[in-house]
C-alpha positions in Angstrom: 0.0 0.0 0.0 1.3 3.5 -0.9 0.3 6.5 1.0 0.7 10.1 -0.2 1.9 12.4 2.5 3.3 16.0 2.8 6.9 16.3 3.8 6.1 18.0 7.1 3.6 15.2 8.0 6.2 12.6 7.2 8.8 14.3 9.4 6.3 14.5 12.2 5.5 10.8 11.8 9.2 9.9 11.9 9.8 11.9 15.1 6.7 10.3 16.7 7.9 6.8 15.7 11.4 7.4 17.1 10.0 8.7 20.3 7.6 5.8 20.5 10.5 3.3 20.0 12.6 5.0 22.6 9.7 4.9 25.1 9.2 1.2 24.5 12.9 0.3 24.5 13.8 -2.1 27.4 16.5 0.1 28.7 14.1 3.0 29.1 11.3 1.2 30.9 10.4 1.6 34.6 12.4 4.1 36.6 14.5 5.2 33.6 11.7 7.0 31.8 13.2 10.4 32.6 16.2 9.5 30.5 14.3 9.1 27.3 16.1 11.1 24.6 13.3 12.7 22.7 13.9 14.6 19.5 12.4 18.0 19.6 11.5 20.5 17.0 12.4 24.2 17.2 9.0 24.9 18.7 9.3 22.1 21.3 12.8 23.3 22.2 11.5 26.9 22.7 8.7 25.6 25.0 11.1 23.4 27.0 13.6 26.3 27.4 10.9 28.9 28.0 12.2 31.1 25.3 10.9 32.3 21.9 11.5 30.5 18.6 13.7 33.4 17.3 15.8 33.2 20.4 16.3 29.4 19.8 17.5 30.2 16.2 19.8 32.9 17.6 21.3 30.5 20.2 21.8 27.9 17.5 23.6 30.3 15.2 25.9 31.4 18.1 26.6 27.7 19.0 25.1 28.2 22.4 22.8 25.2 22.4 23.2 21.6 21.1 21.3 20.8 17.9 21.2 18.4 15.0 20.5 19.4 11.4 18.8 17.1 8.9 18.3 18.9 5.6 16.8 22.3 6.4 15.3 21.2 9.7 16.8 21.5 13.1 16.2 18.9 15.9 17.2 19.0 19.5 17.9 16.2 22.0 15.8 16.7 25.1 18.5 15.2 27.2 21.1 17.6 25.7 18.9 20.6 26.3 18.3 19.5 29.9 22.0 19.2 30.3 22.4 22.7 28.8 19.7 24.1 31.3 21.4 22.4 34.3 24.9 23.5 33.2 23.9 27.0 32.3 26.0 27.0 29.1 27.0 24.9 26.2 30.2 24.9 24.3 29.9 23.6 20.7 33.3 22.0 21.0 32.0 19.7 23.7 29.7 18.1 21.2 31.7 15.4 19.3 29.2 15.3 16.4 29.4 19.0 15.8 33.1 18.9 16.2 33.5 16.1 13.6 31.1 17.9 11.2 33.5 20.9 11.3 36.4 18.6 10.3 37.9 18.0 13.8 40.0 15.0 14.6 
């Protein structure tokens, strides 16, 4: 069966599927639910951080918060954002993925 779907709807579906898989993974059951690493959209990240969407984009461009980029879309790890909130800052060089994308060794 083939289903026609808009790109935005497909991306939302993928995020929901990943979050569902993480929620049902044996290592995240029981008392470990708070450690589920949800992927968040820009809007979700803004809500979590209690800041505006433009402020999220500003912090991303300055390398102040951890993020992942897939195509033209930004995603945020809930665990990484909570670490950012608890630590009060975020250095992009602390993120090995971003470091490697920049050509680090």
